[in-house]
C-alpha positions, -999 to 999 in steps of 0.1 A, spaced: 1 2 -2 9 36 -7 21 59 19 4 89 -2 -29 97 -19 -45 87 -47 -52 112 -72 -94 103 -62 -86 98 -21 -69 136 -30 -98 151 -48 -123 132 -22 -97 150 9 -105 183 -13 -144 182 -15 -146 171 24 -122 197 30 -144 222 10 -179 215 24 -168 222 57 -152 250 51 -183 265 33 -205 261 62 -224 285 83 -213 296 110 -243 290 130 -233 253 118 -214 229 141 -202 196 132 -193 171 160 -183 132 158 -197 114 185 -180 73 189 -189 61 152 -216 92 142 -214 125 130 -240 150 137 -250 189 127 -257 209 154 -272 241 152 -250 272 173 -272 282 207 -300 251 205 -296 224 224 -291 190 208 -320 176 226 -336 198 206 -322 198 173 -292 174 160 -291 164 126 -276 126 122 -251 134 90 -235 98 84 -209 75 103 -174 66 101 -158 34 94 -135 35 127 -145 53 159 -116 59 182 -109 88 204 -68 95 195 -61 92 155 -28 72 167 -54 50 179 -63 37 145 -32 48 124 1 40 147 
């Protein structure tokens, strides 16, 4: 396996970074365990939290998954 990202992987990373940078400042993205949520600043997550997907390998520290 290569220790560099492929062109397709690089494009996917750039799309994700672009999407996150275009999020309005009124929204925050949180990852809890393996779930991704979008919440609105100033509104309790008990009232408003949009499930946005899951991650493949949940962890608390990046080096737990990628030593």
